[in-house]
C-alpha positions, -999 to 999 in steps of 0.1 A, spaced: 0 0 0 12 35 -9 22 56 21 -2 82 33 11 117 26 12 137 58 13 175 55 21 194 87 4 227 81 25 255 97 4 280 78 8 314 94 16 301 128 51 316 124 35 350 133 57 366 108 89 356 125 114 336 104 130 320 135 97 308 147 91 294 112 123 275 114 113 261 148 81 249 132 101 231 105 121 214 133 89 202 149 74 188 116 106 171 107 110 155 141 74 143 140 81 125 107 57 144 85 63 143 47 58 180 41 58 212 61 35 237 46 34 275 48 12 301 30 23 325 3 3 356 -4 4 393 -12 -19 409 14 -30 436 -11 -40 409 -36 -56 386 -11 -81 408 8 -96 443 5 -89 467 32 -125 464 44 -127 426 45 -138 415 80 -121 387 99 -139 355 107 -152 351 142 -125 326 151 -98 350 137 -111 379 158 -112 357 189 -78 341 185 -60 374 176 -76 393 204 -81 423 182 -117 433 178 -110 463 155 -85 447 131 -94 438 95 -83 407 75 -59 430 56 -43 442 89 -40 406 101 -26 392 69 0 420 64 17 409 97 18 373 86 31 377 51 64 359 43 89 376 20 102 359 -11 136 358 5 121 340 35 107 313 12 142 305 0 156 304 35 128 281 47 130 258 17 168 254 23 163 249 60 136 222 53 160 204 30 187 204 57 161 190 82 150 162 58 115 174 52 99 186 20 88 223 18 54 232 6 34 264 5 -2 274 -5 -4 303 -29 -34 326 -25 -32 348 -56 -20 345 -92 13 363 -86 21 340 -56 12 309 -77 36 319 -104 63 325 -78 58 291 -63 59 275 -98 92 293 -106 103 284 -71 102 247 -82 74 232 -62 63 198 -74 30 198 -56 3 225 -54 -23 228 -27 -56 247 -34 -72 260 -2 -109 257 3 -115 295 -2 -102 293 -38 -125 264 -50 -147 289 -68 -119 311 -81 -119 303 -118 -87 322 -129 -69 307 -99 -80 272 -108 -70 277 -145 -36 289 -134 -29 259 -113 -44 235 -138 -21 249 -164 9 239 -143 1 202 -148 16 193 -114 4 170 -86 -25 190 -71 -44 188 -39 -78 204 -36 -95 213 -3 -133 214 -3 -143 232 29 -177 251 25 -182 234 -9 -210 211 -22 -205 183 -48 -214 205 -77 -187 231 -68 -162 203 -63 -170 188 -96 -168 221 -114 -134 228 -99 -122 194 -109 -133 199 -144 -115 233 -146 -83 217 -134 -84 189 -159 -95 211 -188 -66 234 -180 -40 206 -183 -38 186 -151 -44 149 -153 -72 136 -131 -49 109 -118 -26 137 -104 -54 153 -84 -63 144 -48 -95 160 -33 -95 166 5 -127 166 25 -126 196 48 -146 218 72 -134 253 76 -146 261 110 -116 265 134 -119 243 154 -145 221 137 -171 206 160 -173 168 159 -209 168 148 -199 188 117 -170 167 105 -191 144 83 -162 122 75 -183 98 53 -186 127 28 -149 120 20 -159 86 5 -188 102 -14 -163 125 -31 -141 96 -41 -169 74 -54 -189 101 -73 -159 118 -89 -135 88 -92 -106 106 -76 -80 100 -49 -93 113 -16 -78 128 16 -88 149 46 -78 183 59 -85 184 96 -94 214 118 -108 195 148 -92 195 182 -72 163 187 -59 135 164 -87 109 163 -105 122 132 -75 122 108 -66 87 120 -101 76 113 -98 92 78 -68 71 70 -87 40 81 -115 50 57 -91 54 27 -75 89 29 -43 91 9 -34 126 22 -38 141 56 -33 178 64 -32 191 99 -23 225 114 3 225 142 19 251 164 46 254 190 20 266 216 -18 268 213 -18 298 236 1 320 212 -18 349 196 -27 343 160 -57 332 139 -49 294 137 -30 285 169 -61 274 189 -71 248 163 -36 234 159 -17 205 173 12 210 197 45 192 190 38 161 211 4 157 195 18 160 160 42 132 168 14 111 181 -7 117 151 20 108 126 29 76 145 -8 66 148 -13 71 111 18 50 103 4 23 126 -30 24 109 -13 21 75 4 -11 87 -28 -24 104 -49 -20 72 -30 -47 55 -45 -64 24 -80 -75 15 -71 -112 19 -84 -129 51 -59 -156 61 -39 -165 92 -9 -142 96 26 -154 104 25 -140 139 -8 -157 149 -3 -191 132 17 -205 161 -13 -199 183 -37 -222 165 -27 -252 186 -30 -233 218 -63 -215 211 -83 -240 191 -97 -273 203 -97 -310 193 -119 -340 199 -107 -358 231 -119 -386 253 -141 -374 282 -134 -407 300 -114 -439 295 -124 -457 263 -116 -493 254 -105 -505 219 -136 -513 198 -159 -491 220 -184 -469 201 -177 -431 202 -207 -412 216 -215 -379 231 -211 -395 265 -174 -405 261 -161 -377 238 -158 -340 244 -140 -310 229 -110 -294 246 -77 -276 239 -51 -281 224 -60 -279 187 -35 -303 173 -59 -333 171 -91 -339 151 -110 -307 145 -144 -304 162 -158 -297 128 -156 -335 122 -176 -342 154 -206 -357 134 -182 -379 114 -165 -393 145 -197 -401 164 -208 -437 158 -174 -450 148 -154 -473 170 -121 -467 189 -91 -483 171 -71 -482 204 -75 -477 241 -79 -441 253 -74 -425 286 -94 -394 297 -82 -363 279 -63 -382 252 -66 -368 217 -88 -390 195 
């Protein structure tokens, strides 16, 4: 089975500090994630000066009067920072990834040499944006928070019509409430996406905890994305709905365990359990002393461990036959 791709989403949890961003890379690499992902945007091209913040953004930044533009401007990474962080990621043995939020940022990331492009939920109805990424013809991941099946299908059609092969696209089920209440996760919708659109599926998680992404892997997710932070108590829009370092480690390890546990579709004894057959199964044995020539009946036979004798499945065949030798109580027949 192909390994699940785990994206540790640093996002904007660096708070605009390059050293904090490096520390996040350290955490993601130490946890064993495949990618550490940031966000690339030009604040002026992403939000108007009057765009309001979401409720969770206002609450988590502690600034009631700030706008999206004010918040984003403080979280913007320079182009120079991208080169530094990519180089640092390579040194740490983890792949660098970033989500672009505007056409200029997408082109920068393409020229930057990214081999994978991630479309955030908010851009699923952005036709020029989708055409731009579709034209790259790269491995593409599409998040679907706030979207219905028609919008997802439309976005998929734009990507493929623009030049990206369907086989190179993975669609992530997602909910964009931070944090997502458990009753709104609707994880079964991930399988609906895969079945109706015939695409690879995954899950981008914003719940508190790690159990939902682990469940998603058990249900067939090939990509998992999860926000993480150094400390959930830090000020910033996404810290509260992010994993702390120990939790990220636990999530990655749990996913790897589930990958192993899923195994194949064949049901057969495994190598580790085969030795337990004799111990756990039973055989037909004498329930009392039996003389040679005596008839086997329900009164002189019983079923007990170990399982290295005649299987109890042959019980009806043994009844009514005669003993070929003498048996003591508990002897295997």
